[in-house]
Residue frames as a rotation matrix with the C-alpha (Angstrom) as fourth column:
MET 1
-0.668 -0.298 0.682 207.18
0.135 0.853 0.504 -126.37
-0.732 0.428 -0.529 -79.85
GLU 2
-0.659 0.388 -0.645 205.75
-0.740 -0.491 0.461 -126.09
-0.138 0.780 0.610 -83.33
THR 3
0.304 0.805 0.510 202.62
-0.490 0.591 -0.641 -127.88
-0.817 -0.055 0.574 -84.37
PRO 4
-0.584 -0.645 0.494 203.63
0.069 0.567 0.821 -130.65
-0.809 0.513 -0.286 -86.71
ALA 5
-0.200 0.484 -0.852 202.60
-0.927 -0.374 0.005 -130.31
-0.317 0.791 0.523 -90.34
ILE 6
-0.266 0.210 0.941 200.69
0.056 0.978 -0.203 -133.21
-0.962 -0.001 -0.272 -91.91
PRO 7
-0.215 0.201 -0.956 200.76
-0.848 -0.524 0.080 -132.51
-0.485 0.828 0.283 -95.67
ALA 8
-0.953 -0.263 -0.151 200.79
-0.303 0.822 0.482 -136.20
-0.002 0.505 -0.863 -96.61
ASP 9
-0.669 0.743 0.040 197.25
0.714 0.656 -0.246 -136.84
-0.209 -0.136 -0.968 -95.45
ARG 10
-0.667 0.432 -0.607 195.69
-0.253 -0.898 -0.360 -133.49
-0.700 -0.087 0.709 -96.48
PRO 11
-0.667 0.467 -0.580 194.07
-0.659 -0.008 0.752 -134.79
0.346 0.884 0.313 -99.70
GLU 12
-0.616 0.456 -0.642 192.58
0.443 0.875 0.196 -137.76
0.651 -0.164 -0.741 -97.74
TYR 13
-0.715 0.342 -0.609 191.35
0.499 -0.361 -0.788 -135.40
-0.490 -0.868 0.088 -95.05
LEU 14
-0.698 0.447 -0.559 189.66
-0.593 -0.799 0.102 -133.14
-0.401 0.403 0.823 -97.63
ALA 15
-0.649 0.445 -0.617 188.08
-0.313 0.583 0.750 -136.19
0.693 0.680 -0.239 -99.31
MET 16
-0.618 0.418 -0.665 186.71
0.732 0.615 -0.293 -137.42
0.287 -0.668 -0.687 -96.01
GLU 17
-0.726 0.361 -0.586 185.38
0.072 -0.807 -0.587 -133.88
-0.684 -0.468 0.559 -95.24
ASN 18
-0.690 0.495 -0.528 183.61
-0.718 -0.375 0.587 -133.80
0.093 0.784 0.614 -98.63
ILE 19
-0.599 0.486 -0.636 182.03
0.267 0.870 0.414 -137.22
0.755 0.078 -0.651 -97.85
ALA 20
-0.677 0.319 -0.663 180.90
0.686 -0.053 -0.726 -135.81
-0.266 -0.946 -0.183 -94.48
ARG 21
-0.740 0.408 -0.535 179.36
-0.404 -0.905 -0.131 -132.77
-0.538 0.119 0.834 -96.08
THR 22
-0.665 0.486 -0.567 177.52
-0.517 0.248 0.819 -134.93
0.539 0.838 0.086 -98.58
LEU 23
-0.561 0.418 -0.715 176.15
0.585 0.811 0.016 -137.20
0.586 -0.409 -0.699 -95.93
THR 24
-0.752 0.252 -0.609 175.14
0.405 -0.552 -0.729 -134.20
-0.520 -0.795 0.312 -93.83
VAL 25
-0.704 0.551 -0.448 173.16
-0.702 -0.634 0.324 -132.77
-0.105 0.543 0.833 -96.74
ALA 26
-0.533 0.538 -0.653 171.48
-0.017 0.765 0.644 -136.20
0.846 0.355 -0.399 -97.23
LEU 27
-0.601 0.301 -0.740 170.54
0.792 0.351 -0.500 -136.22
0.110 -0.886 -0.450 -93.54
GLY 28
-0.830 0.209 -0.518 169.40
0.004 -0.925 -0.380 -132.65
-0.558 -0.317 0.767 -93.77
GLU 29
-0.718 0.619 -0.317 166.88
-0.437 -0.046 0.898 -133.57
0.542 0.784 0.304 -96.47
ARG 30
-0.192 0.637 -0.747 165.22
0.551 0.699 0.455 -135.75
0.812 -0.324 -0.485 -93.84
ASP 31
0.531 0.298 -0.793 165.82
0.847 -0.225 0.482 -133.56
-0.034 -0.928 -0.372 -90.82
PRO 32
0.338 -0.431 0.837 166.87
0.327 -0.780 -0.534 -129.95
0.883 0.454 -0.123 -91.52
HIS 33
0.868 0.000 0.496 167.14
-0.429 -0.503 0.751 -129.21
0.249 -0.864 -0.436 -87.82
THR 34
0.788 -0.592 0.170 169.85
0.356 0.663 0.659 -131.83
-0.503 -0.458 0.733 -87.37
ARG 35
0.292 -0.668 0.685 171.87
0.871 -0.109 -0.479 -130.39
0.395 0.736 0.550 -90.31
HIS 36
0.472 -0.084 0.877 171.75
-0.079 -0.995 -0.053 -126.89
0.878 -0.044 -0.477 -88.84
HIS 37
0.954 -0.081 0.289 172.60
-0.284 0.069 0.956 -128.21
-0.098 -0.994 0.043 -85.39
CYS 38
0.614 -0.748 0.254 175.67
0.751 0.652 0.105 -130.05
-0.244 0.126 0.962 -86.83
GLU 39
0.277 -0.488 0.828 176.90
0.563 -0.616 -0.551 -126.86
0.779 0.618 0.104 -88.42
ARG 40
0.646 0.031 0.763 176.73
-0.483 -0.757 0.440 -125.02
0.591 -0.652 -0.474 -85.08
VAL 41
0.939 -0.288 0.188 178.43
0.033 0.618 0.785 -127.89
-0.343 -0.731 0.590 -83.28
ILE 42
0.479 -0.776 0.411 181.28
0.832 0.252 -0.494 -127.76
0.280 0.578 0.766 -85.73
ARG 43
0.209 -0.354 0.912 181.91
0.054 -0.927 -0.372 -124.10
0.976 0.127 -0.174 -85.04
LEU 44
0.767 0.126 0.629 181.62
-0.588 -0.255 0.767 -124.49
0.257 -0.959 -0.121 -81.29
ALA 45
0.871 -0.472 0.133 183.93
0.398 0.840 0.369 -127.51
-0.286 -0.269 0.920 -81.28
ALA 46
0.319 -0.791 0.522 186.53
0.707 -0.168 -0.687 -125.63
0.631 0.589 0.506 -83.31
GLU 47
0.380 -0.114 0.918 186.42
-0.357 -0.934 0.031 -122.73
0.854 -0.339 -0.395 -80.94
LEU 48
0.869 -0.005 0.495 186.77
-0.479 0.248 0.842 -124.92
-0.127 -0.969 0.213 -77.83
GLY 49
0.785 -0.597 0.165 189.46
0.619 0.769 -0.159 -127.02
-0.032 0.227 0.973 -79.49
SER 50
0.198 -0.693 0.694 191.47
0.396 -0.591 -0.703 -123.95
0.897 0.414 0.158 -80.21
HIS 51
0.562 0.116 0.819 190.90
-0.593 -0.634 0.496 -122.61
0.577 -0.764 -0.287 -76.73
ILE 52
0.853 -0.249 0.459 192.39
-0.263 0.555 0.789 -125.71
-0.451 -0.794 0.408 -75.16
ARG 53
0.160 -0.895 -0.416 195.29
-0.907 -0.300 0.295 -125.62
-0.389 0.330 -0.860 -77.66
LEU 54
0.581 0.061 0.811 194.70
0.193 0.959 -0.210 -128.77
-0.790 0.279 0.546 -79.60
ASP 55
-0.549 -0.808 -0.213 197.29
-0.059 -0.217 0.974 -129.11
-0.834 0.547 0.072 -82.40
SER 56
-0.354 0.402 -0.844 196.33
-0.887 -0.431 0.167 -128.79
-0.297 0.808 0.509 -86.07
SER 57
-0.801 0.039 -0.597 196.01
-0.248 0.887 0.390 -132.57
0.545 0.461 -0.701 -86.58
GLU 58
-0.792 0.531 -0.302 193.68
0.551 0.406 -0.729 -132.88
-0.264 -0.743 -0.614 -83.55
LEU 59
-0.473 0.606 -0.640 191.63
-0.315 -0.794 -0.519 -129.94
-0.823 -0.044 0.567 -84.73
LYS 60
-0.583 0.216 -0.783 191.11
-0.779 0.123 0.615 -131.57
0.229 0.969 0.097 -88.15
LEU 61
-0.821 0.259 -0.509 189.97
0.276 0.960 0.044 -134.78
0.500 -0.105 -0.860 -86.48
LEU 62
-0.694 0.570 -0.440 187.71
0.348 -0.270 -0.898 -132.77
-0.630 -0.776 -0.011 -84.15
SER 63
-0.504 0.494 -0.708 186.12
-0.733 -0.679 0.047 -130.98
-0.458 0.543 0.704 -87.07
LEU 64
-0.627 0.257 -0.735 185.38
-0.450 0.651 0.611 -134.32
0.636 0.714 -0.292 -88.80
GLY 65
-0.817 0.309 -0.487 184.04
0.548 0.679 -0.488 -135.80
0.180 -0.666 -0.724 -85.61
ALA 66
-0.600 0.622 -0.503 181.75
-0.032 -0.647 -0.761 -132.77
-0.799 -0.441 0.408 -85.06
ARG 67
-0.510 0.409 -0.757 180.56
-0.858 -0.309 0.411 -132.91
-0.066 0.859 0.508 -88.64
PHE 68
-0.544 0.193 -0.817 179.88
-0.244 0.895 0.374 -136.67
0.803 0.403 -0.440 -88.46
HIS 69
-0.931 -0.058 0.361 178.61
-0.365 0.207 -0.908 -136.71
-0.022 -0.977 -0.214 -84.84
ASP 70
-0.243 0.928 0.282 174.90
-0.455 0.148 -0.878 -137.15
-0.857 -0.342 0.386 -85.66
ILE 71
-0.485 0.009 -0.875 175.27
-0.871 0.091 0.483 -138.81
0.084 0.996 -0.037 -89.06
GLY 72
-0.993 0.110 -0.043 174.01
0.115 0.984 -0.137 -142.10
0.028 -0.141 -0.990 -87.59
LYS 73
-0.405 0.900 -0.162 170.56
-0.177 -0.251 -0.951 -140.45
-0.897 -0.357 0.262 -87.33
ILE 74
-0.382 0.244 -0.891 170.28
-0.924 -0.088 0.372 -141.17
0.012 0.966 0.259 -91.07
GLY 75
-0.755 0.090 -0.650 169.53
-0.065 0.975 0.211 -144.77
0.652 0.201 -0.731 -89.94
VAL 76
-0.859 0.499 -0.110 166.78
0.161 0.060 -0.985 -143.74
-0.485 -0.864 -0.132 -87.45
PRO 77
-0.407 0.742 0.533 163.17
0.903 0.239 0.356 -144.11
0.137 0.626 -0.768 -88.69
ASP 78
-0.635 0.173 0.753 161.34
0.139 -0.933 0.332 -140.95
0.760 0.315 0.568 -89.56
ARG 79
0.437 0.893 -0.105 158.60
0.250 -0.008 0.968 -141.65
0.864 -0.449 -0.227 -86.96
ILE 80
0.526 -0.347 -0.777 161.29
0.840 0.067 0.539 -141.31
-0.135 -0.935 0.327 -84.26
LEU 81
-0.518 -0.841 0.154 163.62
0.855 -0.512 0.080 -138.79
0.012 0.174 0.985 -85.81
GLY 82
-0.706 0.293 0.644 160.86
0.057 -0.884 0.465 -136.24
0.706 0.365 0.607 -86.42
LYS 83
0.037 0.769 -0.639 158.77
0.855 0.307 0.419 -137.00
0.518 -0.562 -0.645 -83.34
PRO 84
-0.161 -0.023 0.987 157.59
-0.108 -0.993 -0.041 -133.63
0.981 -0.114 0.157 -81.77
ALA 85
0.725 0.423 0.543 157.60
-0.584 -0.039 0.811 -135.05
0.364 -0.905 0.219 -78.26
PRO 86
-0.140 -0.816 0.561 159.92
-0.958 0.254 0.131 -136.91
-0.249 -0.519 -0.818 -75.86
TYR 87
-0.379 -0.091 -0.921 160.73
-0.591 0.790 0.165 -140.50
0.712 0.606 -0.353 -76.80
GLU 88
0.802 0.520 0.293 159.04
-0.589 0.613 0.526 -143.55
0.095 -0.595 0.798 -75.27
ALA 89
0.331 -0.712 0.619 161.35
-0.499 0.425 0.755 -146.15
-0.801 -0.559 -0.215 -73.82
ASP 90
0.365 -0.187 0.912 161.40
0.603 0.794 -0.079 -148.35
-0.709 0.579 0.402 -76.96
GLU 91
0.906 -0.052 0.421 161.98
0.330 -0.538 -0.776 -145.32
0.267 0.841 -0.470 -79.20
TRP 92
0.695 -0.691 0.200 164.83
-0.701 -0.588 0.404 -144.13
-0.161 -0.421 -0.893 -77.00
ILE 93
0.304 -0.570 0.763 166.52
0.079 0.813 0.576 -147.57
-0.949 -0.115 0.293 -77.42
VAL 94
0.578 -0.046 0.815 166.42
0.802 0.218 -0.556 -147.01
-0.152 0.975 0.163 -81.19
MET 95
0.938 -0.190 0.288 167.66
-0.094 -0.944 -0.315 -143.43
0.332 0.268 -0.904 -80.99
LYS 96
0.622 -0.714 0.321 170.60
-0.552 -0.108 0.827 -144.54
-0.556 -0.692 -0.461 -78.82
GLN 97
0.487 -0.451 0.748 171.88
0.616 0.785 0.072 -146.58
-0.619 0.426 0.659 -81.71
HIS 98
0.988 0.036 0.149 172.82
0.142 -0.579 -0.803 -143.51
0.058 0.815 -0.577 -83.71
PRO 99
0.418 -0.908 -0.016 176.44
-0.820 -0.385 0.425 -143.25
-0.392 -0.165 -0.905 -82.42
LEU 100
-0.105 -0.433 0.895 176.97
-0.046 0.901 0.431 -146.90
-0.993 0.004 -0.115 -83.43
ILE 101
0.663 0.405 0.629 175.43
0.628 0.157 -0.762 -146.39
-0.408 0.901 -0.150 -86.85
GLY 102
0.919 -0.353 -0.176 177.67
-0.391 -0.874 -0.287 -143.31
-0.052 0.333 -0.942 -87.27
GLU 103
0.097 -0.922 0.374 180.72
-0.616 0.240 0.750 -145.30
-0.782 -0.303 -0.545 -86.30
ARG 104
0.074 -0.051 0.996 179.92
0.495 0.869 0.008 -147.98
-0.866 0.493 0.089 -88.94
ILE 105
0.938 0.280 0.206 179.36
0.318 -0.455 -0.832 -145.30
-0.140 0.845 -0.516 -91.63
ILE 106
0.694 -0.709 -0.124 182.72
-0.695 -0.705 0.140 -143.66
-0.187 -0.011 -0.982 -90.89
MET 107
-0.068 -0.734 0.675 184.58
-0.353 0.651 0.672 -146.94
-0.933 -0.192 -0.303 -90.80
ALA 108
0.463 0.341 0.818 183.10
0.584 0.577 -0.571 -147.87
-0.666 0.743 0.068 -94.20
ILE 109
0.919 -0.197 -0.341 184.88
-0.354 -0.791 -0.499 -144.86
-0.172 0.579 -0.797 -95.70
GLY 110
0.793 -0.597 0.119 188.13
0.605 0.795 -0.048 -146.67
-0.066 0.110 0.992 -95.12
ALA 111
0.569 -0.621 0.540 190.33
-0.184 -0.735 -0.652 -143.56
0.802 0.272 -0.532 -94.71
SER 112
-0.357 -0.782 -0.511 193.37
0.467 0.324 -0.823 -143.51
0.809 -0.533 0.250 -92.43
HIS 113
-0.806 0.113 0.581 191.45
-0.479 -0.702 -0.527 -141.05
0.349 -0.703 0.620 -90.21
SER 114
-0.031 0.946 -0.321 188.36
-0.352 0.290 0.890 -143.26
0.935 0.141 0.324 -90.01
PRO 115
-0.065 0.056 -0.996 189.20
0.714 0.700 -0.007 -145.14
0.697 -0.712 -0.085 -86.78
LYS 116
-0.857 -0.281 -0.432 189.90
0.512 -0.553 -0.657 -141.94
-0.054 -0.785 0.618 -84.71
VAL 117
-0.753 0.649 0.108 186.90
-0.579 -0.732 0.359 -140.07
0.312 0.207 0.927 -86.14
ALA 118
-0.009 0.772 -0.636 184.67
-0.062 0.634 0.771 -143.12
0.998 0.047 0.042 -85.64
GLN 119
-0.403 -0.192 -0.895 185.86
0.819 0.361 -0.446 -143.42
0.408 -0.913 0.012 -82.03
ALA 120
-0.999 0.022 -0.049 185.03
0.002 -0.894 -0.447 -139.76
-0.054 -0.447 0.893 -81.39
VAL 121
-0.432 0.892 -0.137 181.53
-0.689 -0.227 0.689 -140.27
0.583 0.392 0.712 -82.82
ARG 122
-0.135 0.390 -0.911 180.86
0.298 0.893 0.338 -143.57
0.945 -0.226 -0.237 -81.05
HIS 123
-0.321 -0.124 -0.939 181.52
0.918 0.202 -0.340 -142.03
0.232 -0.971 0.049 -77.61
HIS 124
-0.809 -0.063 0.585 180.03
0.059 -0.998 -0.026 -138.51
0.585 0.013 0.811 -77.88
HIS 125
0.230 0.900 0.370 177.10
-0.493 -0.221 0.842 -139.57
0.839 -0.376 0.393 -75.60
GLU 126
0.005 -0.330 -0.944 179.21
0.776 0.597 -0.204 -141.03
0.631 -0.732 0.259 -72.83
ASN 127
0.801 0.313 0.510 178.95
-0.093 -0.776 0.623 -139.20
0.591 -0.547 -0.593 -69.52
TYR 128
-0.038 -0.924 0.381 181.87
-0.634 -0.272 -0.724 -138.26
0.773 -0.268 -0.575 -67.28
ASP 129
-0.206 -0.016 0.978 180.50
-0.937 0.291 -0.192 -140.35
-0.282 -0.957 -0.075 -64.44
GLY 130
-0.961 -0.265 0.084 180.02
-0.225 0.920 0.321 -143.43
-0.162 0.289 -0.943 -66.63
SER 131
-0.332 0.915 0.231 176.21
0.096 0.276 -0.956 -143.15
-0.938 -0.296 -0.179 -66.97
GLY 132
-0.003 0.319 -0.948 176.23
-0.843 -0.511 -0.169 -142.49
-0.538 0.798 0.271 -70.71
TYR 133
0.572 0.241 0.784 176.09
0.186 0.893 -0.410 -144.73
-0.798 0.381 0.466 -73.80
PRO 134
0.516 0.570 -0.639 176.93
-0.587 0.779 0.221 -146.93
0.624 0.261 0.737 -75.68
ASP 135
0.103 -0.642 -0.759 179.79
0.213 0.760 -0.614 -148.25
0.971 -0.099 0.216 -73.52
GLY 136
0.930 0.299 -0.213 179.46
0.254 -0.107 0.961 -146.56
0.264 -0.948 -0.176 -70.11
LEU 137
-0.050 -0.998 0.037 182.96
0.755 -0.062 -0.653 -145.05
0.654 -0.005 0.757 -70.28
ALA 138
0.873 0.312 -0.374 183.91
0.486 -0.611 0.624 -142.64
-0.034 -0.727 -0.686 -67.53
GLY 139
0.546 -0.668 -0.506 186.38
0.045 -0.580 0.814 -139.80
-0.837 -0.467 -0.286 -66.97
GLU 140
0.020 -0.673 -0.739 189.46
-0.829 -0.424 0.364 -139.72
-0.558 0.605 -0.567 -69.16
ALA 141
-0.556 -0.108 0.824 188.60
0.250 0.924 0.290 -143.15
-0.792 0.368 -0.487 -70.57
ILE 142
0.655 0.723 0.219 186.22
0.528 -0.232 -0.817 -141.15
-0.540 0.651 -0.534 -72.81
PRO 143
-0.139 -0.771 0.622 188.27
0.987 -0.159 0.024 -139.81
0.080 0.617 0.783 -75.74
LEU 144
-0.578 -0.164 -0.799 189.02
0.430 -0.894 -0.127 -136.14
-0.693 -0.418 0.587 -75.47
LEU 145
-0.971 0.234 -0.052 187.45
-0.164 -0.492 0.855 -135.34
0.174 0.838 0.516 -78.83
SER 146
-0.321 0.897 -0.305 184.25
0.596 0.441 0.671 -137.09
0.737 0.034 -0.676 -77.71
ARG 147
-0.156 0.233 -0.960 184.20
0.941 -0.260 -0.216 -135.05
-0.300 -0.937 -0.178 -74.49
VAL 148
-0.866 -0.189 -0.463 184.59
0.045 -0.952 0.303 -131.82
-0.498 0.241 0.833 -76.49
ILE 149
-0.810 0.584 -0.054 181.80
-0.053 0.019 0.998 -132.78
0.584 0.811 0.016 -78.93
SER 150
-0.262 0.717 -0.646 179.56
0.870 0.465 0.163 -133.85
0.418 -0.519 -0.746 -76.07
LEU 151
-0.417 0.046 -0.908 179.87
0.681 -0.645 -0.346 -130.56
-0.602 -0.762 0.238 -74.26
VAL 152
-0.864 0.101 -0.494 179.24
-0.325 -0.861 0.392 -128.27
-0.385 0.499 0.776 -77.24
ASP 153
-0.720 0.666 -0.198 176.47
0.167 0.442 0.881 -130.58
0.674 0.601 -0.429 -78.50
ASN 154
-0.257 0.622 -0.739 174.71
0.964 0.218 -0.152 -130.23
0.067 -0.752 -0.656 -75.17
TYR 155
-0.626 -0.006 -0.780 175.05
0.236 -0.955 -0.182 -126.43
-0.743 -0.298 0.599 -75.17
ASP 156
-0.912 0.244 -0.329 173.47
-0.406 -0.426 0.809 -126.13
0.057 0.871 0.488 -78.64
ALA 157
-0.628 0.706 -0.327 170.79
0.454 0.673 0.583 -128.65
0.632 0.218 -0.744 -78.01
MET 158
-0.191 0.562 -0.805 169.52
0.922 -0.179 -0.343 -126.65
-0.337 -0.808 -0.484 -75.01
ALA 159
-0.659 -0.185 -0.729 170.04
0.144 -0.982 0.119 -123.30
-0.739 -0.027 0.674 -76.61
GLU 160
-0.897 0.296 -0.329 167.99
-0.411 -0.281 0.867 -123.95
0.165 0.913 0.373 -79.75
GLN 161
-0.087 0.980 0.177 164.27
-0.929 -0.016 -0.370 -124.46
-0.360 -0.196 0.912 -80.14
ARG 162
-0.992 -0.120 -0.042 163.12
-0.127 0.936 0.327 -128.04
0.000 0.330 -0.944 -80.43
PRO 163
-0.338 0.930 -0.146 159.65
-0.177 0.090 0.980 -129.48
0.924 0.357 0.135 -81.12
TYR 164
0.341 0.508 -0.791 159.50
0.592 0.537 0.600 -130.60
0.730 -0.673 -0.118 -77.46
HIS 165
0.241 -0.172 -0.955 161.17
0.867 -0.404 0.291 -127.65
-0.436 -0.898 0.052 -75.66
LYS 166
0.979 0.147 0.138 161.66
0.187 -0.918 -0.350 -123.93
0.075 0.368 -0.927 -76.08
ALA 167
0.142 -0.963 0.228 165.05
0.403 -0.154 -0.902 -122.33
0.904 0.220 0.367 -76.69
ARG 168
0.680 0.008 -0.733 166.70
0.725 -0.158 0.671 -121.41
-0.110 -0.987 -0.113 -73.38
ARG 169
0.904 -0.388 0.178 168.63
-0.367 -0.919 -0.143 -118.27
0.219 0.064 -0.974 -72.53
HIS 170
0.172 -0.952 -0.252 172.38
-0.208 0.215 -0.954 -118.49
0.963 0.216 -0.161 -72.29
SER 171
-0.440 -0.325 0.837 172.40
-0.833 -0.200 -0.516 -118.08
0.336 -0.924 -0.183 -68.53
ASP 172
0.466 0.707 0.532 169.82
-0.830 0.558 -0.016 -120.87
-0.308 -0.434 0.847 -68.13
VAL 173
0.814 -0.263 -0.518 171.81
-0.142 0.775 -0.615 -123.23
0.564 0.574 0.594 -70.35
MET 174
-0.203 -0.971 0.126 174.99
-0.341 -0.050 -0.939 -122.54
0.918 -0.234 -0.321 -68.41
ASP 175
-0.121 0.236 0.964 173.23
-0.993 -0.015 -0.121 -123.07
-0.014 -0.972 0.236 -65.11
VAL 176
0.877 0.469 0.100 172.12
-0.459 0.882 -0.108 -126.56
-0.139 0.049 0.989 -66.26
MET 177
0.589 -0.706 -0.393 175.61
-0.001 0.485 -0.874 -127.40
0.808 0.515 0.285 -67.56
HIS 178
-0.308 -0.720 0.622 177.31
-0.675 -0.295 -0.676 -126.29
0.670 -0.628 -0.395 -64.38
ARG 179
0.245 0.482 0.841 174.99
-0.925 0.375 0.055 -128.52
-0.289 -0.792 0.538 -62.35
GLU 180
0.985 0.173 -0.021 176.01
-0.169 0.920 -0.354 -131.46
-0.042 0.352 0.935 -64.59
VAL 181
0.221 -0.974 -0.045 179.74
-0.780 -0.148 -0.608 -130.96
0.586 0.169 -0.793 -64.10
GLY 182
-0.607 -0.550 0.574 181.29
-0.786 0.525 -0.328 -134.18
-0.121 -0.650 -0.751 -62.89
THR 183
-0.009 0.652 0.758 178.23
-0.097 0.754 -0.649 -136.24
-0.995 -0.080 0.056 -63.90
LYS 184
0.848 0.343 0.403 177.79
0.365 0.174 -0.915 -135.41
-0.384 0.923 0.022 -67.60
HIS 185
0.877 -0.422 0.229 180.66
-0.072 -0.587 -0.806 -133.00
0.474 0.691 -0.545 -68.23
ASP 186
0.131 -0.946 -0.295 184.43
0.879 0.248 -0.406 -133.03
0.458 -0.206 0.865 -67.76
PRO 187
0.649 0.147 -0.746 185.18
0.619 -0.673 0.405 -130.36
-0.443 -0.725 -0.528 -65.06
GLU 188
-0.326 -0.869 -0.373 188.36
0.372 -0.480 0.794 -129.09
-0.869 0.120 0.480 -66.74
LEU 189
-0.710 0.135 0.692 186.65
0.682 -0.113 0.722 -128.85
0.175 0.984 -0.012 -70.21
MET 190
0.359 0.933 -0.005 183.68
0.896 -0.343 0.281 -127.14
0.260 -0.105 -0.960 -68.67
ARG 191
0.317 -0.322 -0.892 185.92
0.457 -0.772 0.441 -124.47
-0.831 -0.548 -0.098 -67.15
ALA 192
-0.748 -0.659 0.086 187.53
0.347 -0.277 0.896 -123.94
-0.566 0.700 0.435 -70.54
PHE 193
-0.402 0.687 0.606 184.13
0.824 -0.019 0.567 -123.82
0.401 0.727 -0.558 -72.30
SER 194
0.500 0.632 -0.592 182.76
0.835 -0.534 0.136 -121.31
-0.231 -0.562 -0.794 -69.75
ALA 195
-0.087 -0.618 -0.781 185.64
0.208 -0.778 0.592 -118.93
-0.974 -0.111 0.196 -70.51
MET 196
-0.874 -0.322 0.364 185.44
0.382 0.005 0.924 -119.44
-0.299 0.947 0.118 -74.23
ILE 197
-0.253 0.875 0.413 181.64
0.948 0.139 0.287 -119.12
0.194 0.464 -0.865 -74.74
GLU 198
0.343 0.375 -0.862 181.39
0.643 -0.762 -0.076 -115.71
-0.685 -0.528 -0.502 -73.04
LYS 199
-0.250 -0.505 -0.826 183.51
-0.324 -0.760 0.563 -114.17
-0.912 0.408 0.026 -75.86
SER 200
-0.789 -0.129 0.601 182.07
0.395 0.643 0.656 -116.31
-0.471 0.755 -0.456 -78.67
GLU 201
-0.717 0.581 -0.385 179.83
-0.697 -0.572 0.433 -115.21
0.031 0.579 0.815 -81.51
MET 202
-0.509 0.503 -0.699 178.06
0.035 0.823 0.567 -118.59
0.860 0.264 -0.436 -80.96
ARG 203
-0.946 0.200 -0.254 176.92
0.264 0.026 -0.964 -117.55
-0.186 -0.979 -0.077 -77.51
VAL 204
-0.276 0.913 0.301 173.08
0.804 0.048 0.593 -117.52
0.527 0.406 -0.747 -77.54
ARG 205
-0.420 0.209 0.883 171.12
-0.174 -0.974 0.148 -114.47
0.891 -0.092 0.445 -76.55
GLN 206
-0.988 0.009 -0.152 169.81
0.151 0.132 -0.980 -113.76
0.012 -0.991 -0.131 -73.10
ASP 207
-0.537 0.836 -0.112 166.32
-0.696 -0.514 -0.501 -112.65
-0.476 -0.191 0.858 -74.17
């Protein structure tokens, strides 16, 4: 079965992507790390989406969701966003608002894609066992695009150096992620990611 073409909404999609790029640059002026992280998440999400055979329309939405996934951090105070240490409980409450801020930003664009992209962003910190935020969704109640973004977001977050932790080797990251299957990660998606990442240029080094 052929992937359906969607020429009618292509200009709107491109306009929304341009808005996403602009906002990502704005966020990057405050937090360069988050901008670079978003770029890597976009690439990883595209690879995983293709691996699981999402159609062209879904891949476009996934790309937008990945680009926008941390845009809500633009509303997080600098003292928290740039803190070089783990968050205190009150700071964590503030940081956990970023998916909701992101959702509001995307909905304000008013494009036909906005609701689906906003949904993907709102739920990218839900966990497969229902322990995530902001809504405590579980299993397949979590939108598929959110589950994809969550998985690749976690991989990159652990693989890259942060102010409060060192970069981890690929094998160490995968060990952590495999232990979190069924709690944080969708088991089927994790199997697909495990197969994909071993052949990917985005796979982090072992040394």
